[in-house]
C-alpha positions as CSV (number, residue, x, y, z in Angstrom):
1,X,0.0,0.0,0.0
2,X,2.8,2.4,0.9
3,X,4.5,1.8,-2.5
4,X,1.2,2.6,-4.2
5,X,0.9,5.9,-2.3
6,X,4.5,6.8,-3.1
7,X,3.9,6.1,-6.7
8,X,0.8,8.2,-6.9
9,X,2.6,11.2,-5.3
10,X,5.5,10.8,-7.7
11,X,3.4,10.5,-10.7
12,X,1.7,13.8,-10.0
13,X,5.0,15.5,-9.3
14,X,4.6,15.8,-5.5
15,X,7.4,14.2,-3.5
16,X,6.1,12.2,-0.6
17,X,9.0,13.0,1.8
18,X,10.2,16.6,1.8
19,X,13.9,17.4,1.4
20,X,15.9,20.6,1.5
21,X,15.5,20.8,-2.3
22,X,11.7,20.4,-2.2
23,X,10.8,24.0,-2.9
24,X,13.1,24.2,-6.0
25,X,11.8,20.9,-7.3
26,X,8.1,22.0,-6.8
27,X,8.8,25.1,-8.8
28,X,10.5,23.1,-11.5
29,X,7.5,20.7,-11.7
30,X,5.0,23.5,-12.0
31,X,7.0,25.0,-14.9
32,X,8.2,21.7,-16.5
33,X,7.0,19.5,-19.4
34,X,4.7,17.5,-17.2
35,X,2.3,20.4,-16.4
36,X,-0.2,22.0,-18.6
37,X,-1.5,25.5,-17.6
38,X,-4.5,27.3,-19.0
39,X,-3.5,30.4,-21.0
40,X,-3.4,33.8,-19.2
41,X,-6.3,35.9,-20.5
42,X,-6.4,39.6,-20.3
43,X,-8.3,40.9,-17.3
44,X,-11.8,42.1,-18.1
45,X,-14.3,44.2,-16.3
46,X,-15.8,42.1,-13.5
47,X,-13.1,39.4,-13.4
48,X,-11.6,40.7,-10.1
49,X,-15.1,40.9,-8.5
50,X,-16.0,37.4,-9.6
51,X,-12.7,36.0,-8.2
52,X,-13.2,37.9,-4.9
53,X,-16.7,36.4,-4.7
54,X,-15.3,32.9,-5.0
55,X,-12.9,33.6,-2.2
56,X,-15.6,35.0,0.1
57,X,-18.0,32.2,-0.5
58,X,-15.3,29.5,0.0
59,X,-13.9,31.1,3.1
60,X,-17.4,31.3,4.7
61,X,-18.2,27.7,3.6
62,X,-15.0,26.0,4.9
63,X,-14.5,28.1,8.1
64,X,-15.9,25.3,10.2
65,X,-13.2,22.9,8.8
66,X,-10.5,24.6,10.8
67,X,-10.9,21.5,12.9
68,X,-9.8,18.7,10.6
69,X,-12.0,16.2,12.5
70,X,-15.1,18.2,11.3
71,X,-13.9,17.9,7.7
72,X,-13.4,14.2,8.1
73,X,-16.9,13.8,9.6
74,X,-18.3,15.6,6.5
75,X,-16.6,13.1,4.2
76,X,-13.3,14.8,3.4
77,X,-10.6,12.1,3.4
78,X,-6.8,12.7,3.5
79,X,-5.0,11.9,0.3
80,X,-2.0,9.6,0.7
81,X,-2.6,9.2,4.5
82,X,0.6,7.1,5.0
83,X,2.8,9.8,3.6
84,X,4.4,11.9,6.3
85,X,5.5,15.6,6.1
86,X,3.6,16.6,3.0
87,X,4.0,20.2,1.9
88,X,0.3,20.5,1.5
89,X,-2.2,17.9,2.8
90,X,-5.2,17.4,0.5
91,X,-8.5,16.3,2.1
92,X,-10.7,15.2,-0.7
93,X,-14.5,14.8,-0.9
94,X,-15.6,12.2,-3.5
95,X,-19.0,13.7,-3.4
96,X,-17.8,17.2,-4.2
97,X,-15.5,15.9,-6.9
98,X,-18.4,14.1,-8.5
99,X,-20.6,17.2,-8.4
100,X,-17.8,19.3,-9.8
101,X,-17.9,17.3,-13.0
102,X,-21.2,18.9,-14.0
103,X,-21.8,21.9,-11.7
104,X,-19.9,24.8,-10.2
105,X,-20.4,25.6,-6.6
106,X,-17.6,27.5,-4.9
107,X,-19.1,26.5,-1.5
108,X,-18.3,22.9,-2.3
109,X,-14.6,22.5,-3.1
110,X,-13.2,19.2,-4.1
111,X,-10.5,19.3,-1.5
112,X,-9.5,21.2,1.6
113,X,-5.8,22.2,1.9
114,X,-3.9,22.0,5.2
115,X,-0.4,22.6,6.4
116,X,1.4,21.5,9.5
117,X,1.1,24.1,12.3
118,X,3.6,24.9,15.0
119,X,1.7,22.9,17.6
120,X,1.8,19.6,15.8
121,X,-1.7,19.9,14.3
122,X,-3.0,21.0,10.9
123,X,-3.9,24.5,9.8
124,X,-6.5,25.1,7.1
125,X,-5.1,27.3,4.4
126,X,-7.4,27.0,1.4
127,X,-9.3,24.8,-1.0
128,X,-8.9,23.1,-4.3
129,X,-11.4,23.0,-7.1
130,X,-11.5,20.5,-10.0
131,X,-13.1,20.3,-13.4
132,X,-13.2,17.5,-16.0
133,X,-10.1,17.2,-18.1
134,X,-12.0,18.1,-21.3
135,X,-13.7,21.2,-19.8
136,X,-13.6,24.1,-22.3
137,X,-11.5,27.1,-21.4
138,X,-14.7,29.2,-21.4
139,X,-16.2,27.1,-18.6
140,X,-13.0,27.1,-16.6
141,X,-13.0,30.9,-16.9
142,X,-16.6,31.1,-15.8
143,X,-15.7,29.2,-12.6
144,X,-12.5,31.2,-11.9
145,X,-11.3,33.9,-14.3
146,X,-8.2,32.8,-16.3
147,X,-7.0,36.4,-15.9
148,X,-6.7,35.8,-12.2
149,X,-5.5,32.3,-11.7
150,X,-4.6,29.6,-14.2
151,X,-5.8,26.0,-13.7
152,X,-3.3,23.2,-14.1
153,X,-3.3,19.6,-15.3
154,X,-0.7,16.9,-15.1
155,X,0.3,15.9,-18.6
156,X,2.9,14.1,-20.8
157,X,3.5,11.4,-18.2
158,X,5.4,8.2,-19.0
159,X,4.5,5.4,-16.6
160,X,7.1,2.7,-16.0
161,X,6.8,-0.6,-17.9
162,X,4.5,-3.1,-16.3
163,X,6.3,-5.5,-14.0
164,X,8.9,-3.0,-12.9
165,X,9.2,-1.7,-9.4
166,X,7.0,1.3,-10.2
167,X,7.6,3.2,-7.0
168,X,11.4,2.9,-7.4
169,X,11.2,3.9,-11.1
170,X,9.6,7.2,-10.4
171,X,11.6,8.2,-7.4
172,X,15.2,9.3,-6.9
173,X,17.1,12.4,-7.9
174,X,16.8,11.9,-11.7
175,X,13.9,9.6,-12.5
176,X,13.1,8.7,-16.1
177,X,9.4,8.0,-15.4
178,X,6.6,9.8,-13.6
179,X,5.7,13.4,-13.0
180,X,9.4,14.4,-12.4
181,X,10.7,12.1,-15.1
182,X,13.1,13.0,-18.0
183,X,10.8,11.4,-20.5
184,X,8.3,13.9,-21.8
185,X,7.3,12.7,-25.3
186,X,5.4,9.7,-26.5
187,X,8.2,8.6,-28.8
188,X,10.7,8.5,-26.0
189,X,8.2,6.7,-23.8
190,X,7.6,4.0,-26.4
191,X,11.4,3.6,-26.8
192,X,11.8,3.0,-23.0
193,X,8.9,0.5,-23.0
194,X,6.8,2.8,-20.9
195,X,3.1,3.6,-20.9
196,X,2.2,7.0,-22.2
197,X,-0.5,9.2,-20.7
198,X,-1.0,12.5,-22.5
199,X,-2.8,13.8,-19.4
200,X,-3.7,12.5,-16.0
201,X,-6.4,13.6,-13.6
202,X,-8.6,16.6,-14.0
203,X,-8.1,20.3,-14.1
204,X,-7.2,21.7,-10.7
205,X,-6.8,25.1,-9.1
206,X,-5.7,26.0,-5.6
207,X,-7.2,29.0,-3.8
208,X,-5.6,29.9,-0.5
209,X,-8.7,31.6,0.9
210,X,-7.1,32.5,4.3
211,X,-4.0,34.2,2.9
212,X,-3.7,37.8,4.0
213,X,-3.0,39.3,0.5
214,X,-4.5,38.8,-3.0
215,X,-1.2,37.5,-4.3
216,X,-1.1,34.9,-1.5
217,X,-4.7,33.9,-2.3
218,X,-3.9,33.0,-5.9
219,X,-0.4,31.5,-5.2
220,X,0.0,27.8,-5.7
221,X,1.0,27.5,-2.1
222,X,1.1,30.0,0.8
223,X,4.9,30.3,0.3
224,X,4.1,32.5,-2.7
225,X,5.0,30.1,-5.6
226,X,2.8,31.1,-8.5
227,X,1.5,28.9,-11.3
228,X,3.1,31.2,-13.8
């Protein structure tokens, strides 16, 4: 089970155990060949107000989840629960994820985002919204303006050949496979005997609704790393 969790984390470009080089690697992943970002659209009248409305609605809706036990009672489950020291802990609701496939409700985020606090607990920092992988840009923009925050999708992933130690194949300092792998084209993946995935998972966007500044709200993490 642990190997499966490690593999999932590596495939999506999130290391399961943090190191001193974690921040640099995360920035590389968000800008590298395994990430697809929505284009940046010019800001139009009303975009900022729509984005601010999403933040206000989300903040009010998830305030009660400051206590992670309340979130768990409402069906939010921790992603990769066996992985320690995650940079950001995702607590995901299957029900909300299913609803997000067809409807947009900023009060029902797919995931809640937590970080370790100084007292050994978890601090709620924001939410994550999702949309189907084939969602048109116009619909993503309707949900959260593309002029304010780009959505991202994990793409161009070469999975290790079947039968290999998949967890080992995607880990390490310079892996060939997975979300940090050197293989980024279908041709190279075929040559290595891998399994090509042009895209994995749905569109995602983080909103740090409890950040004190607008830049912090729309940063990929509260440390200020932007999607672009």
